[in-house]
N, C-alpha and C positions, 0 to 999 in steps of 0.2 A: 704512509699515512702522515708522517712528519712533513713531507714535501707539500702535501695538500694544505695542511694547516699554515705553513709559511706563506703559500700563495694567497690564502684568504686574508691573512694578517697584512701582507703587503698591499693587496687590493683595497682593504679597508682603510689603510693609512693614506693611500693615494686618493681615495674618495673623500676622506676627511680634509685633506689639503685642498682639494678642488672646491669643496663647499666653503671652506674658509676664505679662499681666494675670491670666490664669487661674492661672498658677503662683504669683504673688504672693498672690492671694486664697486659694488653698489653704494657703499657709504662714501667712498672717495669721489664719486661722480655725482652725488646728490640724488640718486635714484631711491631714496628712502620711501617707505610706505606712507609716511605722514605727508599730507599735501596741505599743511596749514598755511595760512596767509590770506591776504585779501587781494582781489583783482583790481588792476588799473588798466585802462586802455590807452593806446596812442596810435596815431596814423603817420606813417613815414612815406616819403617819396621813394626811397630805396632802402631795402632791408637786406642788402647783399651780405652774405656771410653769417646771417642770423637765422636760426631755426628754433623749433620747439626744444626746450631744454637748455638753451643758451643762458649763461649767467647774467644776472642783473646786479650791477655793483654801484655802491655809493662810497666815495672816498677810497676806492680800491678794495672794499670789503663786499663779499657776496651777500646781498640782502634779499635775493629772490631769483626767479627763473622766468623765462618766456614760456607761457603755457599754450598760446594759440597764435597762429599766423594765417591770415586770409587776405585775398585780393578783393578790394572794393571795386566792383565792375563799373560803378558810376563815376568814381573819381580817379580810378587807376592808381590808388595808393594802397600800401600794405597796412592792413588793420592788424594791430598786435595787442595781445593781452599778456600782461605780466602779473605774476603773483608775488607780492611783497610779504616778507616774513612778518608775522604778528609781532607787535611791539615796536616796529620801525614806522615812524610817522614821517611822511613826506610833505614839506610845505607846498601849498597850492600854487606857488609861482615858480616851481622847479622846472627844469628842462630835462628832457630825455634824449640821449645822443647815442648813435652807433659809433663805437670806438674800436680801435685796433690795438692788439697786444704788441705790435711791433711790425717790422717790415715783413716777416714771414709768419707772424702769429695770426691767430684767428680773431674774429670780431666778437665783441660783447656789447651789452647794453649798459650805458652809464647814466646815472641820474646825477645831475648837477643841482644841488639844493638851492632854493631861493631863501629869502629872509622873511617871508610872510608868517604872521602868527597863526594863520589858519592852515589846516592840513587836508589832504585828499582823503575822501571817504571811499569805502568799498564801491567799486564800479565806476568811479569818476574817470574822466578822460584828461590826460596830460596834453595840453594844446601846443606847448613849446617843444617842438621836435626838430631833430637834425638827422637826416638819413646818412647812410654809409657813403663815404667818399672813395671812389674807385681809384686805386693806385695806378692802374693801367691808363685811365683817362687823364690823370694828372701828368703822367709821363708823356703821353701823346701830345698834350697841349704844350709841354715844355719843348719837346723835340720839334713840333710843328712851328713853334715860334722862333726857331733858330738857336735854341739853347740859351738865349739871354745874354750871351757875351759876343761882342763884335769888336 
């Protein structure tokens, strides 16, 4: 009987640790139940490395997430919706750029704020966009040009 009780207690402890880890992982990755924020849209030529759930950052601080990505069949551009956290106001002359975390890091969406006294409202479109720059394309251009040194 004592052995059975020990197995139940160990199993319960393992289950509690698993639930705690799942909760921590959800909080750390931003998968919280609250989906507060206001949506903004943007159209990119290339959205390479960005998908739903990708961070949106302003001055290196996460201020939102990508909530939708779709291809516009007429313009062949990636239509993107981002949710910006409530309380963060974005000037209406700001730019939105696909940036890289480094040579081997992933991509994220970066907002470069402008200086306008007016701000984007819920559902507005950010017109000043810059898509992802492919590292492979840049390397191929460099190699194809002879390396630049002669």
